[in-house]
C-alpha positions, 0 to 999 in steps of 0.5 A, a space after each residue: 832550225 835543225 833542232 826542230 826537225 829532230 824532235 818527236 812530233 809528240 814532244 812538240 805537241 805537248 810543248 805547243 799546248 804548254 806554250 799556248 797557256 803561257 801565251 794566254 798571259 802575254 800582251 796581245 800586242 807583244 804576241 803579234 810582233 813576236 810572231 810576225 817577226 818569226 813569220 818573216 824568217 819562215 815565209 818560205 814555209 807559209 804553205 806548210 803550216 806543220 813545219 812552220 809551227 814546229 820551227 816557231 815552237 823551236 824559236 819561242 822555246 829556245 834556251 828554256 832548257 828541259 821541256 815537258 815534251 821531252 819528258 813526255 816522249 821519254 816517259 812513253 818510251 819507258 812505258 813502251 819498253 816496259 810493255 814489251 818486256 811484260 809481253 815477252 814474259 807473258 808469251 814465254 810463260 804461256 808457251 811453257 804452259 801450253 807446251 808442258 810435257 811430263 813424259 806421260 802424255 804428248 803435247 796436244 796439238 789442238 790445245 796449241 792451235 787453240 791458244 796460238 792461232 784461234 785466240 790470236 785471230 780473235 784478239 786480232 779481230 778485237 784490235 780491228 774493231 778498236 781501230 774502226 772510226 766511230 762514225 762507221 760503228 753506227 752502221 754495224 749493230 753492236 759494234 760500238 758496245 764491242 769497241 767499248 768492251 774490247 777497249 777495256 781489255 786492251 793491253 795499252 790500258 796498262 800504260 796508266 798503271 805503269 805510270 803509277 810507279 813513275 815520278 810525278 813529272 812522268 805521270 803528268 807527261 803521260 796525261 799530256 800525251 794521252 790528252 786527258 784534259 777535258 778541254 782538249 778531248 776533241 783534239 787529242 781523241 785520235 791521238 789517245 786512241 792510236 797511242 793505246 792501240 800502238 802500245 797494245 800491238 807492242 805487247 802483242 808482238 813481244 808476246 809472240 816473240 816470247 812464245 817463239 823463244 820459249 818454243 825453241 828453248 823447249 825443243 832444244 833442251 827437251 824431247 817433246 812428243 806431240 799428238 792430237 786429241 779431241 772429243 769431236 768426231 774428226 776423221 784423220 783425213 779431215 784433220 789433215 785437210 784442216 792442217 793443210 789449210 793452216 799451212 797454206 802460207 808456207 806449204 809450197 816452199 817449206 814442205 817439211 813444216 806441213 804434217 803428213 797424213 801418216 804423221 796425223 794418223 800415228 799421233 792421234 791419242 786417246 785419254 785412256 789408261 793415262 793416255 795411249 797412242 793406238 797407232 803408235 805401236 806401228 812405229 819402229 823404235 827409230 821412228 818414234 822421233 816422228 812424234 816430235 815433228 809437229 814442232 816445225 808446223 806449230 812454230 810456223 803457225 805462231 809466226 804467220 798467225 801471231 807475229 807477222 799479223 801483229 807486226 803489220 798492225 803495229 806498223 799500221 797503228 804507228 802510222 795512224 798514231 803519227 798521222 793523229 799527232 800531226 793532225 792534232 798539232 796543226 789543229 791544236 787550240 791556238 795554232 790557228 792564231 799563231 799561224 795567222 800572226 806569223 803570216 799576216 801583218 798587223 792591221 792598223 786602221 781608224 774608224 771614220 765614224 766617231 762612235 767607237 774605235 778599235 785599239 789595237 785593231 786585231 789581225 784577221 782570223 785565219 781558218 785552218 784551210 788557209 783563207 784569211 777573213 780580210 775582205 771575206 764575207 761573213 754571216 753574223 749571229 746576234 745572240 740574245 739580241 745585243 741592243 745596239 744598231 746593227 749597222 754600227 756593229 757591222 762597221 766595227 767588225 769590218 774595221 777590226 777584222 776586215 770582214 764584210 757582214 752580208 747577213 745578220 741572223 738572230 738566235 737565243 734570248 726570247 727567240 723560240 727553239 725553232 728559230 735557233 734551228 732555222 739559223 743553224 740550217 742556214 749557217 750549214 748551207 753557207 759556203 765554206 768561204 763564208 766566215 761564221 761570227 757569233 756575238 754574245 753579251 759578255 756581261 751575261 755568263 754562257 748559259 746552257 741554251 747557248 752551249 746547246 746551240 754551239 753543240 748543235 751547230 758543230 754537229 751540223 757543220 762538221 768538225 773542221 769548220 771555224 766558228 768565231 765567238 766575239 764577246 761584246 760590252 756596251 756602255 750606257 750610251 750603247 757604244 762598244 767598250 772593252 770587255 771586263 777581264 773577269 767576264 772574259 775569264 768566265 767565257 774563255 774557261 767555259 768555251 775551252 771546256 767544250 774541247 772544240 779546237 775549231 771554236 775560236 774565242 776572239 775578244 776585241 778591245 773596243 774603246 768608246 770614243 
C-alpha cells in the first residue's frame, strides 16, 4: 500500500477513469466479489473514501506495469518545465528591451514601471478574475465576458500547443488530465480550470525571475543611466510621493532602495536635442554615478509587484488544483459504486410473490454523503407511464435495492410540461435522506424531453444530489424481465454524455418467473 500513497493524485485520477472503462466490460458479480474482498482489507479506511479509493486502485492495477496515469503526470511535468523555460526567456528578453541603453538617452524609469508594475498588476487582476467561481460572476456585470476573454490569453493555454510536439501517448495523457472528454466535463471542469491557472502562474513566476536575472546582468556588465520623463505635468514632489508609495513594502528597512527628492530632481530629462538632463549640469563628475541609483528601486519593484505576488498565486493555484483533483477523484463516474461494493455485502434475497425475481440482487446504491439506500425512503418518478402495477414495481425495487418507495410521481409521456415542473419542485423539497429514483422504458431511446427533464432537475437539486435512473423492460404479461443489451448501451452512452457524475444509471437484472 505504500505505492498508493506515493503516487500523484493526478495519476490516480487518470487511472481511475481507465479502470472504470475496463470494469464496465466485466461481469457485475465478479466486480462485487472482487471489490468486497478488497473492502474487507480496507475496512479501517471506511470513513476515508479518498484513501480507500486510492488503495483499491493500487490493488486492482497491481502488476499491470506502466500505467497511463504515470504518463499523464510525466507529460504535465514536462509541459510545466517547458513553460518555465519559456517564461524565463521571455522575461529576460523583455528586460533587455526595457533596460536598453545606448549611451545617448537614459533608461526611462516610467517605462520600466509601466511594464514591470502597471502591466504586472493588470495581469494579476486578470488571474483573479479567471479564478472567480462561475456562480459568483452573475453578480458582477461583464465579469463572465472578461473571464472568457482573459481565459483565451492565459499562458496556460499554451499547454495543448506544447503537447503537439510530444508523442501521441503524451497528447492523450494530457487530454485525460485536462478532462476534455465531454462525458466528464462536470467532474473535470475545476481540474482543468485550476491546472491552466497553475501553469499560467508558473510562466509568470519564471517571467519575473528572467527579468530579475536580466536586470542584474545589465547592471553588472554595463553602466546604466536612469532618468524619468513624461509628457504629463508632473511636479518633482508629486513624483517623489508616488515613488514613496510604490516603495512602501521596503522603505522602512531598505532606505537605499527608495529614490530621494534630489535623485528624482536631477534625473528628470526632456527629449530635446537628442535628450538632455537640464538639472544634470549641477552634478559633479564624481556624482554622475547617481544616475545609476534607480536600479535598486526598480529591482525591488519587480520583486514585490511581480515575483512575490506570482509566487503567492502559484501556491494558491496549486492548492486549489489539488483540491479539485481530490474532489474529482472521489466524485469520478463509478467511484460511488466502487465504494459501495467495498463497504457493503452482497444482498441475496428472494421475492415472496412469484411475479418477478431479481437475479442477482444488486447491492444498495450509496450516495456520496455515505448513506446507504438499504432501508431508506425513496421518491419514485414513473417516466412516460410504465404500464405495470405500481405496487409490484415498488416491491421489486425494495427487494433489489432495499429501498422503501413512499411516494410515486408521474412525469413525461402525455403529461403536460407543468406537471413535470411540479414533479421537479416536489423532488427539490424532498430531504437529502430521500433517494430519488426514475424508472424509464428501456425499449424507448432517451428523447430530448427526458434529457431536458434531467437537466432541469439537476439545476433544481444542485450538483451533489444523487439521481438514479433505472431502465425497465416488460414481457407480454407485463412482468419485469432483463433489459436488452443494445437498449442498455443506447441509454448508457446518452446519459454518460450528459457529464453528470451524480447521475447513476442502474440497470437491474430482472428475470420473469
